[in-house]
C-alpha positions in Angstrom: -0.1 -0.1 0.0 2.8 2.5 0.9 4.3 1.9 -2.4 0.9 2.6 -4.1 0.7 5.7 -2.3 4.2 7.0 -3.3 3.4 6.3 -7.0 0.0 8.2 -6.6 2.1 11.4 -5.4 2.3 12.6 -8.8 1.1 16.4 -7.8 4.4 19.2 -6.9 3.7 20.6 -3.5 1.3 23.5 -3.2 2.3 27.0 -1.9 0.5 25.7 1.2 1.9 22.4 1.5 5.1 24.0 1.3 4.4 27.3 4.0 3.1 24.0 6.2 6.4 21.9 6.2 8.3 25.0 6.8 6.3 26.0 9.6 7.2 22.6 10.8 11.0 23.2 10.5 10.9 21.1 7.6 13.2 22.8 5.0 15.9 21.5 2.6 19.6 21.6 3.8 22.7 20.8 2.3 25.7 19.6 4.7 28.1 19.4 2.2 27.7 23.0 1.7 28.2 24.1 4.9 31.0 21.9 5.1 32.4 23.7 1.9 32.1 26.7 2.8 32.8 26.9 6.6 36.3 25.4 5.5 36.6 27.9 2.7 35.8 31.0 4.9 38.0 29.7 7.8 40.6 28.6 5.5 40.9 32.0 4.4 40.5 33.7 7.1 43.7 31.9 8.4 45.9 32.6 5.6 44.9 36.6 5.7 45.2 36.5 9.2 47.7 33.9 10.0 50.8 36.7 10.5 49.1 38.5 13.4 47.7 35.5 14.9 51.2 34.0 14.9 53.2 36.6 15.9 50.3 37.2 19.5 51.1 33.5 20.0 54.5 33.8 19.8 54.2 36.9 22.5 51.9 34.8 24.2 54.2 31.8 24.4 57.2 34.1 25.4 54.8 35.5 28.2 54.0 32.7 29.6 57.5 31.8 30.3 58.7 35.0 31.5 57.6 36.7 34.6 58.7 38.7 37.5 59.7 37.0 40.5 56.8 38.7 42.8 54.6 36.9 39.9 55.7 33.4 40.4 54.5 34.0 44.2 51.4 35.9 43.6 48.7 34.0 41.3 46.4 37.1 41.2 49.5 39.0 39.6 50.4 36.3 37.1 46.7 35.7 36.0 46.5 39.5 35.3 50.1 39.5 33.4 48.7 36.7 31.3 45.1 37.6 30.7 46.3 40.8 28.8 47.8 38.5 26.1 44.7 36.2 26.3 42.7 39.3 25.0 44.9 39.8 22.5 44.7 36.4 21.5 41.2 36.8 21.1 41.3 40.1 19.5 43.8 38.6 16.5 41.4 35.5 16.3 38.1 37.8 16.0 38.6 38.4 11.9 38.6 34.4 11.4 35.4 33.8 13.9 33.6 36.4 11.8 34.3 34.8 8.7 33.1 32.0 10.2 30.0 33.4 11.8 29.5 34.7 7.9 29.7 31.3 6.6 27.3 29.9 9.2 24.3 32.2 8.3 25.1 32.6 4.5 24.7 28.6 3.8 21.3 28.4 4.2 20.4 31.1 1.9 22.1 29.0 -0.5 19.1 26.1 0.0 16.1 26.5 1.9 16.7 29.9 3.3 17.3 31.0 6.9 14.7 29.7 9.6 14.5 29.5 13.3 11.8 27.3 14.5 10.9 26.8 18.3 9.5 22.9 17.1 12.9 21.7 16.0 14.6 21.9 19.3 11.3 20.7 21.2 12.6 16.9 22.5 10.4 14.0 20.7 11.0 11.1 22.6 9.5 9.2 20.0 12.6 9.4 17.9 14.1 7.8 20.9 12.9 4.6 20.2 15.7 1.9 19.1 13.5 -0.3 17.0 12.9 3.2 14.6 16.7 4.4 15.0 17.7 0.5 13.9 15.3 0.9 10.9 16.2 4.1 10.2 20.1 3.1 10.0 19.1 0.4 6.9 16.7 3.0 5.2 17.1 4.4 1.6 17.9 7.6 2.9 20.8 5.9 5.0 22.2 4.3 2.1 22.1 7.4 0.5 24.2 8.8 3.5 26.7 6.4 3.5 27.2 6.3 -0.4 28.0 10.0 -0.2 29.9 10.2 2.9 32.3 7.3 1.5 32.6 9.1 -2.3 33.5 12.3 -0.3 35.9 10.4 1.6 37.5 8.3 -1.3 37.4 11.6 -3.7 39.3 13.8 -0.9 41.6 11.1 0.1 42.6 10.7 -3.7 43.5 14.4 -4.1 45.0 14.9 -0.9 47.3 11.8 -1.8 48.0 13.4 -5.7 49.0 16.4 -4.0 51.2 15.1 -1.5 52.8 12.7 -3.9 53.5 15.5 -6.1 55.1 18.0 -3.5 57.0 15.0 -1.4 60.1 16.5 -2.7 59.6 20.1 -1.6 58.0 18.5 2.1 61.0 16.1 2.3 63.4 19.5 1.7 61.9 21.1 4.8 64.1 19.6 6.7 67.4 20.7 5.7 65.8 24.3 4.8 66.6 27.4 6.5 64.2 28.4 9.6 63.9 32.1 8.3 62.1 30.6 5.2 60.7 27.1 5.9 57.6 28.7 7.7 56.5 30.4 4.7 57.1 27.1 2.0 55.4 25.2 4.7 52.3 26.9 4.9 52.3 27.5 1.3 52.6 23.9 0.7 49.5 23.4 3.5 47.5 26.2 1.5 47.8 24.4 -1.7 46.7 20.8 -0.3 43.9 22.8 1.8 42.6 24.1 -1.9 42.7 20.8 -3.6 40.6 19.4 -0.7 38.2 22.3 -0.7 37.6 22.4 -4.0 36.9 18.4 -4.3 34.0 19.6 -1.6 32.8 22.3 -3.5 32.2 19.6 -6.4 30.5 17.5 -4.0 28.4 20.6 -2.8 27.6 21.8 -6.2 25.8 18.2 -6.8 24.4 17.6 -3.3 22.3 21.1 -3.6 20.3 20.2 -6.9 19.6 16.6 -5.2 18.6 17.8 -1.7 16.2 20.0 -4.0 14.9 17.3 -6.0 14.9 14.9 -3.0 13.1 17.6 -0.7 10.2 18.3 -3.6 9.6 14.8 -4.0 9.1 14.1 -0.3 6.6 16.7 -0.4 4.8 15.8 -3.8 1.0 15.4 -3.0 -1.6 12.9 -4.6 -4.6 14.7 -6.8 -7.1 14.0 -4.0 -5.0 16.2 -1.6 -4.6 19.0 -3.9 -8.6 18.8 -4.8 -9.1 18.9 -0.9 -6.9 21.5 -0.2 -8.2 23.7 -2.6 -11.4 23.2 -1.1 -10.1 24.0 2.1 -8.4 27.2 0.9 -11.2 28.3 -1.7 -14.3 26.4 -0.2 -16.7 23.8 -1.3 -18.2 25.0 -4.7 -21.6 23.6 -3.1 -21.2 25.6 0.2 -19.9 28.7 -1.6 -23.1 28.4 -4.2 -25.6 28.3 -1.3 -23.6 31.2 0.5 -24.3 33.5 -2.8 -27.8 32.1 -3.2 -28.7 33.5 0.5 -26.8 36.5 -0.6 -29.0 37.0 -3.5 -32.2 36.1 -1.5 -30.8 38.7 1.3 -30.4 41.4 -1.6 -33.4 40.7 -3.4 -35.5 41.3 0.4 -33.9 44.1 0.9 -34.6 45.5 -2.6 -38.3 44.5 -2.8 -38.4 46.6 0.5 -37.5 49.6 -1.1 -40.5 49.5 -3.7 -43.2 50.5 -1.4 -41.2 54.0 -1.0 -40.9 54.1 -4.9 -42.3 57.1 -7.0 -43.0 55.0 -9.7 -42.5 51.5 -11.3 -41.8 51.8 -15.2 -42.7 48.3 -16.5 -42.3 46.6 -20.0 -45.1 45.9 -19.3 -44.1 41.7 -18.6 -40.5 41.2 -18.9 -38.8 44.4 -16.8 -39.9 46.6 -14.1 -38.0 49.3 -12.6 -38.9 51.5 -9.5 -37.7 54.8 -9.1 -37.4 57.4 -6.4 -36.9 61.1 -6.6 -36.4 63.5 -3.9 -35.7 67.1 -5.1 -33.8 68.1 -1.7 -31.7 65.0 -1.2 -31.1 63.8 -4.9 -29.8 65.0 -8.0 -31.4 63.0 -10.0 -33.9 59.8 -9.9 -32.4 56.6 -9.0 -33.2 53.2 -9.2 -34.2 51.4 -6.1 -35.5 48.1 -7.7 -35.4 46.3 -10.8 -35.7 43.1 -12.2 -36.9 40.9 -14.9 -40.0 38.1 -15.7 -40.8 36.5 -12.0 -38.7 39.2 -10.1 -40.4 42.3 -12.5 -43.8 40.4 -11.5 -43.2 40.6 -7.8 -42.1 44.4 -7.9 -45.6 45.2 -9.9 -47.2 43.3 -6.9 -45.7 44.9 -4.2 -46.3 48.4 -6.0 -50.0 47.8 -6.6 -50.3 46.3 -2.9 -49.0 50.1 -1.6 -50.6 52.3 -3.8 -47.5 53.1 -6.0 -47.9 54.3 -9.7 -47.2 52.0 -12.4 -46.4 52.7 -16.0 -46.3 51.1 -19.3 -43.1 52.0 -21.2 -41.4 49.4 -22.9 -38.2 51.4 -24.4 -37.5 53.2 -21.3 -37.9 50.3 -18.8 -35.7 48.2 -21.1 -33.2 51.2 -20.9 -33.4 51.4 -17.6 -32.8 48.0 -16.6 -29.7 47.4 -18.8 -27.9 51.2 -17.9 -28.7 51.7 -14.4 -28.1 49.5 -11.5 -30.0 49.3 -8.1 -28.8 52.6 -5.9 -27.5 54.2 -8.8 -29.1 57.5 -10.5 -30.1 57.1 -13.9 -27.8 57.7 -16.8 -28.3 61.7 -17.9 -29.6 60.6 -21.3 -32.8 59.4 -19.9 -33.4 62.3 -17.8 -35.9 64.0 -20.5 -37.8 60.3 -20.8 -38.1 59.6 -16.7 -39.1 63.7 -16.5 -42.2 62.9 -18.1 -43.1 60.0 -16.5 -42.2 61.9 -12.7 -44.1 64.9 -14.1 -47.3 62.4 -14.7 -47.3 60.8 -11.9 -46.8 64.0 -9.2 -49.8 65.5 -11.4 -51.5 62.2 -10.7 -50.5 62.7 -6.8 -51.8 66.2 -6.5 -55.3 65.5 -8.6 -55.7 62.6 -5.9 -55.1 65.2 -2.9 -56.5 68.5 -4.2 -58.4 67.5 -7.4 -58.5 69.7 -10.4 -58.0 68.6 -13.8 -57.1 65.0 -14.8 -53.5 65.1 -16.2 -52.7 63.6 -19.3 -51.0 60.5 -19.7 -47.7 60.5 -21.7 -47.3 58.6 -24.7 -44.4 57.5 -26.9 -42.1 58.4 -24.4 -38.9 59.5 -26.3 -35.6 57.1 -25.7 -32.3 57.3 -27.5 -32.1 54.4 -29.6 -29.1 53.0 -28.9 -29.9 52.8 -25.4 -32.9 50.2 -26.5 -31.6 46.7 -26.3 -34.5 45.5 -29.0 -33.3 48.8 -31.3 -30.7 48.0 -34.3 -29.1 51.1 -32.9 -28.0 49.8 -30.0 -26.1 46.5 -31.4 -24.4 49.0 -33.8 -23.4 51.1 -31.1 -22.3 48.5 -28.7 -20.0 47.3 -31.8 -18.6 50.7 -32.2 -17.6 51.0 -28.7 -16.0 47.4 -28.7 -14.0 48.5 -31.7 -13.1 51.7 -30.0 -11.9 49.9 -27.0 -9.8 48.0 -29.2 -8.3 50.0 -31.2 -7.9 52.0 -28.0 -5.9 49.2 -26.6 -3.5 48.1 -29.4 -2.8 51.7 -29.6 -1.3 51.6 -26.0 0.4 48.2 -26.6 1.9 49.8 -29.7 3.0 52.6 -27.4 4.6 50.6 -25.3 6.3 48.3 -27.6 7.9 51.8 -29.3 9.0 53.1 -25.8 10.8 49.7 -24.6 
């Protein structure tokens, strides 16, 4: 079953999976890179600051065997005498220690990035199980690590033997060389051998970094079902989201229907569309759409308007134009001001007639609506086509300007 499960893990880890692994302290690391960088910077530090360090150590050695008579009988005086030289040694070693710290903190940036996680330092007693430890000793990962260690030892040993064999005569000549020149000559031989061995470690690190990255990506691979489940958890179940949207639409519809009794007029198609308008000269710059709908919603708007005595006017072109070009809560388009003004004037005159009497107002007929605003008019399709063409031309012009400037 485990083999089948591994074969099913064909999908790359998602960003959430990677973040979860990182939060648990699981990130790719390359020990070979860390070893190589620490040795390289440490050796460079010793090479650059060896003169000052050797001089300080020499003075400390001399001071250790050179002291006044009273210091021999007073340990406090002797300790104070040597403490100053110890501080000098620490100061001389500070640059080397600084380079080693740089290597320690820079190595994680090569692979995995820097991470401090408290979970990694919490003791896990399950790892102390000897049975699990024996199983890990014979795991594939342990065999790979053993192979890497053996290959590294063979490669470094081979290079060291070649370097030493090539410099054997020079090394033997150090025994008869003058004391004034032999230390420098010996240092050069050691540095050459050190660089050769570190170069081998660099080659191993260059191979180990992509291997560790591949190994980490393989370990975190997911099955298709896990990816789908994670997507559901992060984005939400489509059925649940659909239900939420349905409830939101129902709530919005109820709020909209609550505004119908407050409207001044409902303009209808008369059967397909219904748009409720409200206007107050003291708080509005233009009439606003407080409700609109088509088919069953339009029927409900008309029913509510009849129940609450809201005026209903059949004006099919105007109803269609308002439904397609004005959203709920927005003011009507400026191009429909004249048409809506005719309707509202009739409604307000009718309201005044019912209150004070007088002459019955004339119902407006053939309310004029710009042809390009009526979805059923051929001019609407032509105007829409021109608008789309103009937008496409503007986009092409911007793209040409961008490419020209680039």
